[in-house]
Every structure is written in structure tokens, then in C-alpha cells.
C-alpha positions in Angstrom: 68.9 -0.1 -34.1 65.8 1.8 -32.7 66.6 4.8 -34.8 67.0 2.8 -38.0 63.6 1.2 -37.3 61.9 4.5 -36.7 63.4 5.9 -40.0 62.3 2.8 -41.9 58.7 3.3 -40.5 58.8 7.0 -41.4 59.9 6.1 -45.0 57.0 3.5 -45.2 54.5 6.1 -43.8 55.7 8.6 -46.4 55.2 6.1 -49.2 51.7 5.2 -47.9 50.7 8.9 -47.6 51.7 9.5 -51.1 49.8 6.4 -52.4 46.7 7.4 -50.4 46.9 10.9 -52.0 47.2 9.5 -55.5 44.3 7.0 -54.9 42.2 9.9 -53.5 42.9 12.1 -56.6 42.0 9.2 -58.9 38.7 8.6 -57.0 37.9 12.3 -57.4 38.7 12.2 -61.2 36.6 9.2 -61.7 33.6 10.7 -59.8 33.8 13.9 -62.0 34.0 11.6 -65.0 31.0 9.5 -63.8 28.9 12.6 -63.4 29.8 13.8 -66.9 28.9 10.4 -68.3 25.6 10.3 -66.4 24.7 13.7 -67.8 25.6 12.7 -71.3 23.6 9.4 -71.0 20.6 11.4 -69.8 20.9 13.8 -72.8 21.2 10.9 -75.2 18.1 9.2 -73.6 16.1 12.3 -74.1 17.3 12.6 -77.7 16.4 9.0 -78.3 12.9 9.5 -76.8 12.3 12.7 -78.9 13.5 10.9 -82.1 11.3 7.9 -81.3 8.3 10.2 -80.7 8.9 12.0 -84.0 9.3 8.8 -85.9 6.1 7.4 -84.4 4.2 10.6 -85.3 5.4 10.6 -88.9 4.7 6.9 -89.4 1.0 7.3 -88.6 0.8 10.4 -90.7 1.7 8.5 -93.9 -0.1 5.3 -93.2 -1.9 4.0 -96.3 -5.7 3.5 -95.9 -6.8 -0.2 -95.6 -8.7 -0.2 -98.8 -5.6 0.0 -101.0 
């Protein structure tokens, strides 16, 4: 009975090791994806700021004088 219990524990350990590796791989993938999304978010924020600055500059350039 002792051998069967040891074998059962070894099987459980093998499954846990596989699950741990799968979770580790998933965390690594999500970290890469998060880094890519942060970089994309920063780029979009810069583009939005540039577009806002350009819009603000052009809006003041075509302002109608107050006497009209």
C-alpha cells in the first residue's frame, strides 16, 4: 500500500508541476502583452496631445474679430 500511495503522490506532483509551468507561461505572455499595450497607450496619448495642440493652434488662427 505504501508504493501505491507514493505513486499517487508522484502523479499528483507531475500534474501540479505541469499546471505551474502552464500558469508561469501564461503570466509571462500577459506581461509581454501588458508591456505592448502600455507602449501603444503612451503612443496614442502622445498623438492625441499633438492633435489637440494642432487643433487649438488652428482654432485661434481663424478666429473672427469681435467687431463682426
